[in-house]
N, C-alpha and C positions, 0 to 999 in steps of 0.2 A: 508216421506222419500224415498229416492234415495238408492236402494241398488248399495252395489261395485258390478263391473264387472270385470272378471278375464277369462280370456283367457288360454286352456292348449292343451296339444297334447294327442289324443284315445290312444296311444301307445310310450313306452320308446323309441321303435326303430322307430316310426316317430320321436320324438324328437331328437335322434341322428343323423337320416337323416338330417334333417333340421341345426343343428351346424355342419355339413359336409361339407354345400353347403359354409356356410362364409369362408371355406380356399381352396374351389376348383377350377376349372377355369372360367375365367370372365362371363361366361354364369351361373355356379353354384352362384357366387357373385351376379351377378345381381338379380337371384331369390331369392334368402335370403334375399337381401334389398327389394325387391316386397312383399315376405311374409310377413317381419318385419314390414312393413309399414303398411301391411295388419292387420296383428294380432293387431296392436297401433288402427285401425280403428276400429275393431270389440270391442277393449275393450271399446271403445269410446261410442259406438253404437253396440250394440248384432244382433241388425238387418239390418245393414250395406247391406246384400246380397239382395240378390233375394231368395225368399223361393221356393222351389220346392214340386210340387204336390205330394201325395203320393203313384200317380201310377207310378212314376218313379224312386223309391226309389230302391236301388239296394238291392236285400234279404240278402247280405252277412251283410248290415251295420245294417239292423233289428236284425238279426240274432247276431251277435258279440256285435252292441252297445246298442242295447234295443232303439233306436231314436224314439221320437216321434214329431220331426221334421227334416227338411232339407235346408239348406241352402248352395248357390252358389257365388262366389263372381270372376270375370273373371278378371284376371291377366294382366299383359300385356304380348306380345309373345305368346299369345292365349294357355296361362296357366289357369288352373281353379284351384279353392281353396274352398272344402268341407267342412263343419261343420255343427253341430248341438247345439243348446242351452238346457242346463238346469237350471230351478231357482227353487229355495224354498225363503223361508220367509225372509232369512240372503243375499242370494248373486244371481248372475248373473254367471253361468260357460256357456263359449263357448269351446266348445271342437271341434282342427282340426281334420280332420279324414283322411285326402288325400288331396293331390293337384297332380296334371299331367296334361301331353300337352292335345291341344283340340283332340288327336286323341285318344289321351289314356280314357280323358274325354268320347269322343261318343262311343267307346267300353265299358266301366263301365255302362253306362245308355243303351244302346243299340238301339243308334238313328242311 
């Protein structure tokens, strides 16, 4: 049996930020489309991203979300989307934690 796969946001604030992109400037709308497309890809295959090794996980992710895995997807124009996957006997839930520019990504992950 194949488990259904869902995608959600780590916080309501993040979900609201995503919704605001839709009505923003050209770059915001473009980012919205790229994230929306990526959400569909994650829903189809939760492991579509690059699994990040535990030694690079930001401590705030571990503390706030109690993650046991962390994934990254490179978006167009240098953007990065970070998510984690939780699964049980019934379903697979991918949780979007954050998206940011490559520069912000490097800062968050101390590269």
